[in-house]
PDB file of N, CA, C and O in Angstrom, chain B, residues numbered from 101:
ATOM      1  N   MET B 101     -10.063   8.636   6.142  1.00  0.00           N
ATOM      2  CA  MET B 101      -8.971   9.091   5.040  1.00  0.00           C
ATOM      3  C   MET B 101      -7.549   9.111   5.453  1.00  0.00           C
ATOM      4  O   MET B 101      -7.110   9.682   6.451  1.00  0.00           O
ATOM      5  N   PRO B 102      -6.844   8.400   4.545  1.00  0.00           N
ATOM      6  CA  PRO B 102      -5.754   8.140   4.604  1.00  0.00           C
ATOM      7  C   PRO B 102      -4.752   9.415   5.179  1.00  0.00           C
ATOM      8  O   PRO B 102      -5.212  10.464   4.728  1.00  0.00           O
ATOM      9  N   VAL B 103      -3.551   9.674   6.012  1.00  0.00           N
ATOM     10  CA  VAL B 103      -2.968  10.713   6.114  1.00  0.00           C
ATOM     11  C   VAL B 103      -1.734  11.086   4.841  1.00  0.00           C
ATOM     12  O   VAL B 103      -1.462  12.161   4.306  1.00  0.00           O
ATOM     13  N   TRP B 104      -1.191   9.785   4.657  1.00  0.00           N
ATOM     14  CA  TRP B 104      -0.353   9.673   3.484  1.00  0.00           C
ATOM     15  C   TRP B 104      -0.575   8.575   2.577  1.00  0.00           C
ATOM     16  O   TRP B 104      -0.934   7.454   2.936  1.00  0.00           O
ATOM     17  N   VAL B 105      -0.323   8.978   1.245  1.00  0.00           N
ATOM     18  CA  VAL B 105      -0.676   7.996   0.007  1.00  0.00           C
ATOM     19  C   VAL B 105       0.947   8.133  -0.598  1.00  0.00           C
ATOM     20  O   VAL B 105       1.673   8.965  -1.143  1.00  0.00           O
ATOM     21  N   VAL B 106       0.985   6.344   0.025  1.00  0.00           N
ATOM     22  CA  VAL B 106       2.702   6.120  -0.685  1.00  0.00           C
ATOM     23  C   VAL B 106       2.805   5.410  -1.791  1.00  0.00           C
ATOM     24  O   VAL B 106       2.623   4.200  -1.660  1.00  0.00           O
ATOM     25  N   ALA B 107       3.056   5.835  -2.900  1.00  0.00           N
ATOM     26  CA  ALA B 107       3.478   5.046  -4.087  1.00  0.00           C
ATOM     27  C   ALA B 107       5.008   4.881  -4.724  1.00  0.00           C
ATOM     28  O   ALA B 107       5.938   5.574  -4.313  1.00  0.00           O
ATOM     29  N   ASP B 108       5.159   3.900  -5.758  1.00  0.00           N
ATOM     30  CA  ASP B 108       6.518   4.175  -6.045  1.00  0.00           C
ATOM     31  C   ASP B 108       6.588   5.231  -7.332  1.00  0.00           C
ATOM     32  O   ASP B 108       5.695   6.052  -7.542  1.00  0.00           O
ATOM     33  N   ARG B 109       7.695   5.104  -8.106  1.00  0.00           N
ATOM     34  CA  ARG B 109       8.481   6.223  -8.918  1.00  0.00           C
ATOM     35  C   ARG B 109       7.085   6.029 -10.197  1.00  0.00           C
ATOM     36  O   ARG B 109       6.643   7.052 -10.720  1.00  0.00           O
ATOM     37  N   GLY B 110       6.701   5.103 -10.454  1.00  0.00           N
ATOM     38  CA  GLY B 110       5.544   4.980 -11.505  1.00  0.00           C
ATOM     39  C   GLY B 110       4.541   5.547 -11.593  1.00  0.00           C
ATOM     40  O   GLY B 110       3.787   5.623 -12.563  1.00  0.00           O
ATOM     41  N   TYR B 111       4.407   6.226 -10.048  1.00  0.00           N
ATOM     42  CA  TYR B 111       3.245   7.165 -10.280  1.00  0.00           C
ATOM     43  C   TYR B 111       3.573   8.353  -9.876  1.00  0.00           C
ATOM     44  O   TYR B 111       2.832   8.912  -9.067  1.00  0.00           O
ATOM     45  N   SER B 112       4.698   8.973 -10.324  1.00  0.00           N
ATOM     46  CA  SER B 112       5.388  10.511  -9.878  1.00  0.00           C
ATOM     47  C   SER B 112       4.994  11.158 -10.961  1.00  0.00           C
ATOM     48  O   SER B 112       5.570  11.021 -12.040  1.00  0.00           O
ATOM     49  N   SER B 113       4.153  11.793 -10.815  1.00  0.00           N
ATOM     50  CA  SER B 113       3.567  12.920 -11.837  1.00  0.00           C
ATOM     51  C   SER B 113       2.900  14.082 -11.150  1.00  0.00           C
ATOM     52  O   SER B 113       2.389  13.694 -10.100  1.00  0.00           O
ATOM     53  N   HIS B 114       2.767  15.038 -11.311  1.00  0.00           N
ATOM     54  CA  HIS B 114       2.196  16.146 -10.945  1.00  0.00           C
ATOM     55  C   HIS B 114       0.829  15.923 -10.744  1.00  0.00           C
ATOM     56  O   HIS B 114       0.337  16.043  -9.622  1.00  0.00           O
ATOM     57  N   ALA B 115       0.010  15.534 -11.961  1.00  0.00           N
ATOM     58  CA  ALA B 115      -1.276  15.243 -11.588  1.00  0.00           C
ATOM     59  C   ALA B 115      -1.816  14.212 -10.607  1.00  0.00           C
ATOM     60  O   ALA B 115      -2.880  14.382 -10.011  1.00  0.00           O
ATOM     61  N   PHE B 116      -0.993  13.061 -10.449  1.00  0.00           N
ATOM     62  CA  PHE B 116      -1.347  12.506  -9.600  1.00  0.00           C
ATOM     63  C   PHE B 116      -0.938  13.014  -7.866  1.00  0.00           C
ATOM     64  O   PHE B 116      -1.734  12.856  -6.941  1.00  0.00           O
ATOM     65  N   ARG B 117       0.196  13.520  -7.732  1.00  0.00           N
ATOM     66  CA  ARG B 117       0.203  14.201  -6.554  1.00  0.00           C
ATOM     67  C   ARG B 117      -0.758  15.521  -6.339  1.00  0.00           C
ATOM     68  O   ARG B 117      -0.919  15.841  -5.162  1.00  0.00           O
ATOM     69  N   GLN B 118      -1.228  16.095  -7.052  1.00  0.00           N
ATOM     70  CA  GLN B 118      -2.300  17.097  -7.147  1.00  0.00           C
ATOM     71  C   GLN B 118      -3.716  16.111  -6.749  1.00  0.00           C
ATOM     72  O   GLN B 118      -4.407  16.578  -5.844  1.00  0.00           O
ATOM     73  N   HIS B 119      -4.055  15.155  -7.194  1.00  0.00           N
ATOM     74  CA  HIS B 119      -4.974  14.283  -7.148  1.00  0.00           C
ATOM     75  C   HIS B 119      -5.279  13.867  -5.349  1.00  0.00           C
ATOM     76  O   HIS B 119      -6.256  14.072  -4.628  1.00  0.00           O
ATOM     77  N   VAL B 120      -3.915  13.198  -5.091  1.00  0.00           N
ATOM     78  CA  VAL B 120      -3.627  13.148  -3.678  1.00  0.00           C
ATOM     79  C   VAL B 120      -4.110  14.257  -2.775  1.00  0.00           C
ATOM     80  O   VAL B 120      -5.069  14.158  -2.008  1.00  0.00           O
ATOM     81  N   TRP B 121      -3.289  15.408  -2.955  1.00  0.00           N
ATOM     82  CA  TRP B 121      -3.580  16.543  -2.200  1.00  0.00           C
ATOM     83  C   TRP B 121      -4.941  17.083  -2.175  1.00  0.00           C
ATOM     84  O   TRP B 121      -5.333  17.767  -1.230  1.00  0.00           O
ATOM     85  N   ASP B 122      -5.796  16.749  -3.355  1.00  0.00           N
ATOM     86  CA  ASP B 122      -7.336  17.129  -3.416  1.00  0.00           C
ATOM     87  C   ASP B 122      -8.024  16.218  -2.599  1.00  0.00           C
ATOM     88  O   ASP B 122      -9.027  16.561  -1.972  1.00  0.00           O
ATOM     89  N   LEU B 123      -7.495  14.924  -2.555  1.00  0.00           N
ATOM     90  CA  LEU B 123      -8.281  14.041  -1.532  1.00  0.00           C
ATOM     91  C   LEU B 123      -7.928  14.264  -0.066  1.00  0.00           C
ATOM     92  O   LEU B 123      -8.525  13.724   0.865  1.00  0.00           O
ATOM     93  N   GLY B 124      -6.903  15.111   0.055  1.00  0.00           N
ATOM     94  CA  GLY B 124      -6.725  15.555   1.409  1.00  0.00           C
ATOM     95  C   GLY B 124      -5.801  14.953   2.333  1.00  0.00           C
ATOM     96  O   GLY B 124      -5.752  15.183   3.542  1.00  0.00           O
ATOM     97  N   ALA B 125      -5.000  14.089   1.613  1.00  0.00           N
ATOM     98  CA  ALA B 125      -3.659  13.129   2.183  1.00  0.00           C
ATOM     99  C   ALA B 125      -2.388  13.856   1.446  1.00  0.00           C
ATOM    100  O   ALA B 125      -2.450  14.763   0.616  1.00  0.00           O
ATOM    101  N   ARG B 126      -1.426  13.329   1.878  1.00  0.00           N
ATOM    102  CA  ARG B 126      -0.030  13.845   1.727  1.00  0.00           C
ATOM    103  C   ARG B 126       0.649  13.292   0.497  1.00  0.00           C
ATOM    104  O   ARG B 126       0.450  12.111   0.779  1.00  0.00           O
ATOM    105  N   PRO B 127       1.286  13.240  -0.628  1.00  0.00           N
ATOM    106  CA  PRO B 127       1.738  12.080  -1.172  1.00  0.00           C
ATOM    107  C   PRO B 127       3.212  11.931  -0.727  1.00  0.00           C
ATOM    108  O   PRO B 127       4.010  12.823  -0.441  1.00  0.00           O
ATOM    109  N   ALA B 128       3.350  10.854  -0.735  1.00  0.00           N
ATOM    110  CA  ALA B 128       5.149  10.055  -0.388  1.00  0.00           C
ATOM    111  C   ALA B 128       5.344   9.553  -1.550  1.00  0.00           C
ATOM    112  O   ALA B 128       5.166   8.335  -1.563  1.00  0.00           O
ATOM    113  N   VAL B 129       5.676  10.060  -2.649  1.00  0.00           N
ATOM    114  CA  VAL B 129       5.906   9.392  -4.133  1.00  0.00           C
ATOM    115  C   VAL B 129       7.565  10.317  -4.163  1.00  0.00           C
ATOM    116  O   VAL B 129       7.768  11.521  -4.009  1.00  0.00           O
ATOM    117  N   PRO B 130       8.507   9.231  -4.412  1.00  0.00           N
ATOM    118  CA  PRO B 130       9.814   9.671  -4.732  1.00  0.00           C
ATOM    119  C   PRO B 130       9.782  10.079  -6.338  1.00  0.00           C
ATOM    120  O   PRO B 130       9.083   9.440  -7.125  1.00  0.00           O
ATOM    121  N   THR B 131      10.683  11.313  -6.795  1.00  0.00           N
ATOM    122  CA  THR B 131      10.389  11.485  -8.306  1.00  0.00           C
ATOM    123  C   THR B 131      11.629  10.496  -9.101  1.00  0.00           C
ATOM    124  O   THR B 131      12.525   9.813  -8.604  1.00  0.00           O
ATOM    125  N   ARG B 132      11.303  10.713 -10.344  1.00  0.00           N
ATOM    126  CA  ARG B 132      11.898  10.280 -11.341  1.00  0.00           C
ATOM    127  C   ARG B 132      13.277  10.643 -11.506  1.00  0.00           C
ATOM    128  O   ARG B 132      13.625  11.568 -10.773  1.00  0.00           O
ATOM    129  N   ARG B 133      14.126  10.190 -12.236  1.00  0.00           N
ATOM    130  CA  ARG B 133      15.394  11.000 -12.633  1.00  0.00           C
ATOM    131  C   ARG B 133      15.302  12.152 -13.104  1.00  0.00           C
ATOM    132  O   ARG B 133      16.035  13.070 -12.736  1.00  0.00           O
ATOM    133  N   ASP B 134      14.235  12.290 -14.136  1.00  0.00           N
ATOM    134  CA  ASP B 134      14.310  13.496 -15.083  1.00  0.00           C
ATOM    135  C   ASP B 134      13.333  14.432 -14.714  1.00  0.00           C
ATOM    136  O   ASP B 134      13.081  15.401 -15.429  1.00  0.00           O
ATOM    137  N   GLU B 135      12.789  14.222 -13.693  1.00  0.00           N
ATOM    138  CA  GLU B 135      12.058  15.299 -12.963  1.00  0.00           C
ATOM    139  C   GLU B 135      12.526  16.451 -11.849  1.00  0.00           C
ATOM    140  O   GLU B 135      13.520  16.086 -11.223  1.00  0.00           O
ATOM    141  N   ALA B 136      12.182  17.344 -11.592  1.00  0.00           N
ATOM    142  CA  ALA B 136      12.421  18.193 -10.578  1.00  0.00           C
ATOM    143  C   ALA B 136      12.163  17.681  -9.357  1.00  0.00           C
ATOM    144  O   ALA B 136      11.032  17.258  -9.116  1.00  0.00           O
ATOM    145  N   PRO B 137      13.267  17.636  -8.312  1.00  0.00           N
ATOM    146  CA  PRO B 137      12.733  17.017  -6.976  1.00  0.00           C
ATOM    147  C   PRO B 137      11.587  17.306  -5.936  1.00  0.00           C
ATOM    148  O   PRO B 137      11.359  18.515  -5.884  1.00  0.00           O
ATOM    149  N   VAL B 138      11.026  16.775  -5.338  1.00  0.00           N
ATOM    150  CA  VAL B 138       9.663  17.196  -4.489  1.00  0.00           C
ATOM    151  C   VAL B 138      10.135  16.807  -2.829  1.00  0.00           C
ATOM    152  O   VAL B 138      11.124  16.130  -2.549  1.00  0.00           O
ATOM    153  N   ALA B 139       9.333  17.310  -1.995  1.00  0.00           N
ATOM    154  CA  ALA B 139       9.516  16.710  -1.072  1.00  0.00           C
ATOM    155  C   ALA B 139       8.732  15.292  -0.856  1.00  0.00           C
ATOM    156  O   ALA B 139       7.518  15.098  -0.801  1.00  0.00           O
ATOM    157  N   CYS B 140       9.847  14.331  -0.749  1.00  0.00           N
ATOM    158  CA  CYS B 140       9.360  12.988  -0.157  1.00  0.00           C
ATOM    159  C   CYS B 140       9.804  12.581   1.056  1.00  0.00           C
ATOM    160  O   CYS B 140      11.023  12.441   1.155  1.00  0.00           O
ATOM    161  N   PRO B 141       9.039  12.322   2.136  1.00  0.00           N
ATOM    162  CA  PRO B 141       9.772  12.099   3.697  1.00  0.00           C
ATOM    163  C   PRO B 141      10.038  10.366   3.199  1.00  0.00           C
ATOM    164  O   PRO B 141       9.271   9.565   2.664  1.00  0.00           O
ATOM    165  N   MET B 142      11.265  10.260   3.583  1.00  0.00           N
ATOM    166  CA  MET B 142      11.859   8.999   3.170  1.00  0.00           C
ATOM    167  C   MET B 142      11.339   7.712   4.409  1.00  0.00           C
ATOM    168  O   MET B 142      11.212   6.555   4.008  1.00  0.00           O
ATOM    169  N   PRO B 143      11.119   7.992   5.618  1.00  0.00           N
ATOM    170  CA  PRO B 143      11.179   7.010   6.602  1.00  0.00           C
ATOM    171  C   PRO B 143       9.390   6.657   6.235  1.00  0.00           C
ATOM    172  O   PRO B 143       9.048   5.474   6.235  1.00  0.00           O
ATOM    173  N   ILE B 144       8.349   7.743   5.941  1.00  0.00           N
ATOM    174  CA  ILE B 144       6.990   7.178   5.301  1.00  0.00           C
ATOM    175  C   ILE B 144       7.417   6.403   4.514  1.00  0.00           C
ATOM    176  O   ILE B 144       7.356   5.234   4.895  1.00  0.00           O
ATOM    177  N   TYR B 145       7.989   6.629   3.193  1.00  0.00           N
ATOM    178  CA  TYR B 145       8.382   5.973   2.053  1.00  0.00           C
ATOM    179  C   TYR B 145       8.915   4.534   2.511  1.00  0.00           C
ATOM    180  O   TYR B 145       8.277   3.573   2.081  1.00  0.00           O
ATOM    181  N   ASN B 146       9.854   4.318   3.214  1.00  0.00           N
ATOM    182  CA  ASN B 146      10.695   3.090   3.680  1.00  0.00           C
ATOM    183  C   ASN B 146       9.682   2.254   4.168  1.00  0.00           C
ATOM    184  O   ASN B 146       9.951   1.053   4.117  1.00  0.00           O
ATOM    185  N   ASN B 147       8.504   2.587   4.663  1.00  0.00           N
ATOM    186  CA  ASN B 147       7.810   1.574   5.252  1.00  0.00           C
ATOM    187  C   ASN B 147       6.919   1.086   4.341  1.00  0.00           C
ATOM    188  O   ASN B 147       6.056   0.328   4.784  1.00  0.00           O
ATOM    189  N   ARG B 148       6.920   1.363   3.053  1.00  0.00           N
ATOM    190  CA  ARG B 148       6.172   0.633   1.947  1.00  0.00           C
ATOM    191  C   ARG B 148       6.770  -0.634   1.952  1.00  0.00           C
ATOM    192  O   ARG B 148       6.036  -1.613   1.823  1.00  0.00           O
ATOM    193  N   ASN B 149       7.681  -0.746   2.048  1.00  0.00           N
ATOM    194  CA  ASN B 149       8.776  -2.138   1.835  1.00  0.00           C
ATOM    195  C   ASN B 149       7.885  -3.372   2.870  1.00  0.00           C
ATOM    196  O   ASN B 149       7.471  -4.444   2.427  1.00  0.00           O
ATOM    197  N   ARG B 150       7.734  -2.908   4.296  1.00  0.00           N
ATOM    198  CA  ARG B 150       7.004  -3.638   5.175  1.00  0.00           C
ATOM    199  C   ARG B 150       5.462  -4.320   4.595  1.00  0.00           C
ATOM    200  O   ARG B 150       5.161  -5.514   4.582  1.00  0.00           O
ATOM    201  N   VAL B 151       4.656  -3.195   4.151  1.00  0.00           N
ATOM    202  CA  VAL B 151       3.591  -3.673   3.502  1.00  0.00           C
ATOM    203  C   VAL B 151       3.533  -4.575   2.574  1.00  0.00           C
ATOM    204  O   VAL B 151       2.819  -5.578   2.570  1.00  0.00           O
ATOM    205  N   GLU B 152       4.296  -4.223   1.764  1.00  0.00           N
ATOM    206  CA  GLU B 152       4.449  -5.245   0.581  1.00  0.00           C
ATOM    207  C   GLU B 152       4.910  -6.524   0.910  1.00  0.00           C
ATOM    208  O   GLU B 152       4.375  -7.470   0.332  1.00  0.00           O
ATOM    209  N   ARG B 153       5.888  -6.763   1.806  1.00  0.00           N
ATOM    210  CA  ARG B 153       6.159  -7.776   1.876  1.00  0.00           C
ATOM    211  C   ARG B 153       5.088  -8.627   2.998  1.00  0.00           C
ATOM    212  O   ARG B 153       5.246  -9.834   3.186  1.00  0.00           O
ATOM    213  N   LEU B 154       4.092  -7.910   3.640  1.00  0.00           N
ATOM    214  CA  LEU B 154       3.175  -8.419   4.508  1.00  0.00           C
ATOM    215  C   LEU B 154       1.922  -8.997   3.449  1.00  0.00           C
ATOM    216  O   LEU B 154       1.380 -10.096   3.570  1.00  0.00           O
ATOM    217  N   TRP B 155       1.673  -8.184   2.606  1.00  0.00           N
ATOM    218  CA  TRP B 155       0.917  -8.542   1.225  1.00  0.00           C
ATOM    219  C   TRP B 155       1.227  -9.963   0.798  1.00  0.00           C
ATOM    220  O   TRP B 155       0.485 -10.943   0.865  1.00  0.00           O
ATOM    221  N   ALA B 156       2.636  -9.869   0.286  1.00  0.00           N
ATOM    222  CA  ALA B 156       2.914 -11.115  -0.331  1.00  0.00           C
ATOM    223  C   ALA B 156       3.026 -12.410   0.887  1.00  0.00           C
ATOM    224  O   ALA B 156       3.038 -13.546   0.414  1.00  0.00           O
ATOM    225  N   ARG B 157       3.086 -12.317   2.029  1.00  0.00           N
ATOM    226  CA  ARG B 157       2.742 -13.507   2.808  1.00  0.00           C
ATOM    227  C   ARG B 157       1.663 -13.616   3.134  1.00  0.00           C
ATOM    228  O   ARG B 157       1.484 -14.635   3.802  1.00  0.00           O
ATOM    229  N   LEU B 158       0.525 -12.833   2.925  1.00  0.00           N
ATOM    230  CA  LEU B 158      -0.881 -13.004   3.161  1.00  0.00           C
ATOM    231  C   LEU B 158      -1.301 -13.918   2.075  1.00  0.00           C
ATOM    232  O   LEU B 158      -2.048 -14.880   2.253  1.00  0.00           O
ATOM    233  N   LYS B 159      -0.592 -13.440   0.522  1.00  0.00           N
ATOM    234  CA  LYS B 159      -1.125 -13.698  -0.749  1.00  0.00           C
ATOM    235  C   LYS B 159      -0.783 -15.450  -0.624  1.00  0.00           C
ATOM    236  O   LYS B 159      -1.336 -16.289  -1.335  1.00  0.00           O
ATOM    237  N   GLU B 160       0.098 -15.715   0.287  1.00  0.00           N
ATOM    238  CA  GLU B 160       0.108 -17.459   0.239  1.00  0.00           C
ATOM    239  C   GLU B 160      -0.938 -18.215   0.491  1.00  0.00           C
ATOM    240  O   GLU B 160      -1.121 -19.361   0.082  1.00  0.00           O
ATOM    241  N   TRP B 161      -1.814 -17.411   1.343  1.00  0.00           N
ATOM    242  CA  TRP B 161      -3.091 -18.208   1.333  1.00  0.00           C
ATOM    243  C   TRP B 161      -3.863 -17.813   0.001  1.00  0.00           C
ATOM    244  O   TRP B 161      -4.117 -16.689  -0.431  1.00  0.00           O
ATOM    245  N   ARG B 162      -4.213 -19.265  -0.611  1.00  0.00           N
ATOM    246  CA  ARG B 162      -5.056 -19.256  -1.702  1.00  0.00           C
ATOM    247  C   ARG B 162      -6.201 -18.268  -1.631  1.00  0.00           C
ATOM    248  O   ARG B 162      -6.432 -17.650  -2.670  1.00  0.00           O
ATOM    249  N   ALA B 163      -6.935 -18.025  -0.599  1.00  0.00           N
ATOM    250  CA  ALA B 163      -8.269 -17.663  -0.821  1.00  0.00           C
ATOM    251  C   ALA B 163      -7.976 -16.063  -0.682  1.00  0.00           C
ATOM    252  O   ALA B 163      -8.844 -15.270  -1.049  1.00  0.00           O
ATOM    253  N   VAL B 164      -6.861 -15.648  -0.197  1.00  0.00           N
ATOM    254  CA  VAL B 164      -6.783 -14.215  -0.120  1.00  0.00           C
ATOM    255  C   VAL B 164      -6.263 -13.896  -1.456  1.00  0.00           C
ATOM    256  O   VAL B 164      -6.743 -12.916  -2.025  1.00  0.00           O
ATOM    257  N   ALA B 165      -5.177 -14.717  -2.146  1.00  0.00           N
ATOM    258  CA  ALA B 165      -4.932 -14.294  -3.467  1.00  0.00           C
ATOM    259  C   ALA B 165      -6.004 -14.372  -4.590  1.00  0.00           C
ATOM    260  O   ALA B 165      -5.959 -13.560  -5.514  1.00  0.00           O
ATOM    261  N   THR B 166      -6.835 -15.198  -4.543  1.00  0.00           N
ATOM    262  CA  THR B 166      -8.027 -15.506  -5.521  1.00  0.00           C
ATOM    263  C   THR B 166      -9.093 -14.563  -5.183  1.00  0.00           C
ATOM    264  O   THR B 166      -9.748 -14.024  -6.075  1.00  0.00           O
ATOM    265  N   ARG B 167      -9.299 -14.339  -3.963  1.00  0.00           N
ATOM    266  CA  ARG B 167     -10.308 -13.601  -3.440  1.00  0.00           C
ATOM    267  C   ARG B 167     -11.634 -14.338  -3.773  1.00  0.00           C
ATOM    268  O   ARG B 167     -12.585 -13.860  -4.392  1.00  0.00           O
ATOM    269  N   TYR B 168     -11.542 -15.442  -3.311  1.00  0.00           N
ATOM    270  CA  TYR B 168     -13.103 -16.368  -3.366  1.00  0.00           C
ATOM    271  C   TYR B 168     -14.205 -15.808  -2.789  1.00  0.00           C
ATOM    272  O   TYR B 168     -15.260 -16.087  -3.359  1.00  0.00           O
ATOM    273  N   GLU B 169     -14.272 -15.177  -1.931  1.00  0.00           N
ATOM    274  CA  GLU B 169     -15.377 -14.687  -1.018  1.00  0.00           C
ATOM    275  C   GLU B 169     -16.118 -13.622  -2.121  1.00  0.00           C
ATOM    276  O   GLU B 169     -15.470 -12.890  -2.871  1.00  0.00           O
ATOM    277  N   LYS B 170     -17.119 -13.661  -2.088  1.00  0.00           N
ATOM    278  CA  LYS B 170     -18.166 -12.580  -2.939  1.00  0.00           C
ATOM    279  C   LYS B 170     -18.416 -11.561  -2.135  1.00  0.00           C
ATOM    280  O   LYS B 170     -18.716 -10.573  -2.804  1.00  0.00           O
ATOM    281  N   THR B 171     -18.429 -11.309  -0.700  1.00  0.00           N
ATOM    282  CA  THR B 171     -18.668 -10.233   0.060  1.00  0.00           C
ATOM    283  C   THR B 171     -17.498  -9.272   0.624  1.00  0.00           C
ATOM    284  O   THR B 171     -16.426  -9.798   0.922  1.00  0.00           O
ATOM    285  N   ALA B 172     -17.604  -8.418   0.720  1.00  0.00           N
ATOM    286  CA  ALA B 172     -16.286  -7.602   1.569  1.00  0.00           C
ATOM    287  C   ALA B 172     -16.154  -8.281   2.904  1.00  0.00           C
ATOM    288  O   ALA B 172     -15.073  -8.713   3.302  1.00  0.00           O
ATOM    289  N   SER B 173     -17.288  -8.369   3.600  1.00  0.00           N
ATOM    290  CA  SER B 173     -17.115  -8.649   5.359  1.00  0.00           C
ATOM    291  C   SER B 173     -16.448 -10.408   5.119  1.00  0.00           C
ATOM    292  O   SER B 173     -15.548 -10.835   5.842  1.00  0.00           O
ATOM    293  N   SER B 174     -16.909 -11.019   4.303  1.00  0.00           N
ATOM    294  CA  SER B 174     -16.321 -12.431   4.408  1.00  0.00           C
ATOM    295  C   SER B 174     -14.717 -12.465   3.598  1.00  0.00           C
ATOM    296  O   SER B 174     -13.768 -13.217   3.822  1.00  0.00           O
ATOM    297  N   PHE B 175     -14.799 -11.785   2.986  1.00  0.00           N
ATOM    298  CA  PHE B 175     -12.875 -11.514   2.508  1.00  0.00           C
ATOM    299  C   PHE B 175     -12.286 -10.928   3.614  1.00  0.00           C
ATOM    300  O   PHE B 175     -11.260 -11.499   3.984  1.00  0.00           O
ATOM    301  N   LEU B 176     -12.596 -10.047   4.193  1.00  0.00           N
ATOM    302  CA  LEU B 176     -12.064  -9.751   5.539  1.00  0.00           C
ATOM    303  C   LEU B 176     -11.751 -10.367   6.702  1.00  0.00           C
ATOM    304  O   LEU B 176     -10.943 -10.115   7.597  1.00  0.00           O
ATOM    305  N   GLY B 177     -12.660 -11.344   6.491  1.00  0.00           N
ATOM    306  CA  GLY B 177     -12.707 -12.406   7.757  1.00  0.00           C
ATOM    307  C   GLY B 177     -11.411 -13.228   7.523  1.00  0.00           C
ATOM    308  O   GLY B 177     -10.491 -13.370   8.328  1.00  0.00           O
ATOM    309  N   VAL B 178     -11.520 -13.810   6.105  1.00  0.00           N
ATOM    310  CA  VAL B 178     -10.423 -14.663   5.486  1.00  0.00           C
ATOM    311  C   VAL B 178      -8.835 -13.867   5.693  1.00  0.00           C
ATOM    312  O   VAL B 178      -7.796 -14.477   5.943  1.00  0.00           O
ATOM    313  N   LEU B 179      -8.950 -12.482   5.533  1.00  0.00           N
ATOM    314  CA  LEU B 179      -7.974 -11.877   5.489  1.00  0.00           C
ATOM    315  C   LEU B 179      -7.279 -11.620   6.808  1.00  0.00           C
ATOM    316  O   LEU B 179      -6.059 -11.513   6.929  1.00  0.00           O
ATOM    317  N   CYS B 180      -8.260 -11.520   7.887  1.00  0.00           N
ATOM    318  CA  CYS B 180      -7.730 -11.294   9.337  1.00  0.00           C
ATOM    319  C   CYS B 180      -7.313 -12.738   9.951  1.00  0.00           C
ATOM    320  O   CYS B 180      -6.612 -12.821  10.959  1.00  0.00           O
ATOM    321  N   LEU B 181      -7.848 -13.958   9.194  1.00  0.00           N
ATOM    322  CA  LEU B 181      -7.354 -15.291   9.714  1.00  0.00           C
ATOM    323  C   LEU B 181      -6.108 -15.448   9.002  1.00  0.00           C
ATOM    324  O   LEU B 181      -5.398 -16.365   9.414  1.00  0.00           O
ATOM    325  N   ALA B 182      -5.742 -14.874   8.182  1.00  0.00           N
ATOM    326  CA  ALA B 182      -4.502 -15.291   7.348  1.00  0.00           C
ATOM    327  C   ALA B 182      -3.550 -14.387   8.303  1.00  0.00           C
ATOM    328  O   ALA B 182      -2.625 -14.996   8.841  1.00  0.00           O
ATOM    329  N   ALA B 183      -3.652 -13.253   8.523  1.00  0.00           N
ATOM    330  CA  ALA B 183      -2.881 -12.080   9.324  1.00  0.00           C
ATOM    331  C   ALA B 183      -2.578 -12.732  10.677  1.00  0.00           C
ATOM    332  O   ALA B 183      -1.525 -12.690  11.313  1.00  0.00           O
ATOM    333  N   THR B 184      -3.684 -13.320  10.965  1.00  0.00           N
ATOM    334  CA  THR B 184      -3.729 -13.781  12.706  1.00  0.00           C
ATOM    335  C   THR B 184      -2.435 -15.136  12.481  1.00  0.00           C
ATOM    336  O   THR B 184      -1.567 -15.432  13.303  1.00  0.00           O
ATOM    337  N   ALA B 185      -2.608 -15.611  11.468  1.00  0.00           N
ATOM    338  CA  ALA B 185      -1.718 -17.039  11.376  1.00  0.00           C
ATOM    339  C   ALA B 185      -0.458 -16.908  11.281  1.00  0.00           C
ATOM    340  O   ALA B 185       0.444 -17.521  11.852  1.00  0.00           O
ATOM    341  N   ASP B 186      -0.414 -15.476   9.987  1.00  0.00           N
ATOM    342  CA  ASP B 186       1.032 -15.221   9.898  1.00  0.00           C
ATOM    343  C   ASP B 186       1.851 -14.502  11.204  1.00  0.00           C
ATOM    344  O   ASP B 186       3.062 -14.694  11.311  1.00  0.00           O
ATOM    345  N   TRP B 187       1.167 -13.716  12.127  1.00  0.00           N
ATOM    346  CA  TRP B 187       1.592 -13.323  13.185  1.00  0.00           C
ATOM    347  C   TRP B 187       1.915 -14.428  14.347  1.00  0.00           C
ATOM    348  O   TRP B 187       2.865 -14.420  15.131  1.00  0.00           O
ATOM    349  N   LEU B 188       0.934 -15.313  14.244  1.00  0.00           N
ATOM    350  CA  LEU B 188       1.672 -16.631  15.021  1.00  0.00           C
ATOM    351  C   LEU B 188       2.918 -17.080  14.843  1.00  0.00           C
ATOM    352  O   LEU B 188       3.833 -17.149  15.665  1.00  0.00           O
ATOM    353  N   ARG B 189       2.889 -17.423  13.554  1.00  0.00           N
ATOM    354  CA  ARG B 189       4.119 -18.289  12.981  1.00  0.00           C
ATOM    355  C   ARG B 189       5.261 -17.616  12.913  1.00  0.00           C
ATOM    356  O   ARG B 189       6.301 -18.233  12.684  1.00  0.00           O
ATOM    357  N   ARG B 190       5.265 -15.985  13.133  1.00  0.00           N
ATOM    358  CA  ARG B 190       6.547 -15.083  12.965  1.00  0.00           C
ATOM    359  C   ARG B 190       6.962 -15.277  14.756  1.00  0.00           C
ATOM    360  O   ARG B 190       7.962 -14.730  15.221  1.00  0.00           O
TER     361      ARG B 190
END
């Protein structure tokens, strides 16, 4: 079970935050301008950018972007291969 659930302002609602709390995780979702402020740990939220950039690089692989593999285990293999190639390239 994840410790944090990080999302952008599009998911900023009391119902979404409550659902995350009910699942046993903590939400890291900033509020919209028209909402009352709630606690959002910015160091946790700022790492979201790194994850999004990683997925963008992994989707350069056509097999990752279109998910040709039918089973989860073979998709995980392609994902690990793409991540390894990305790591070696950097």
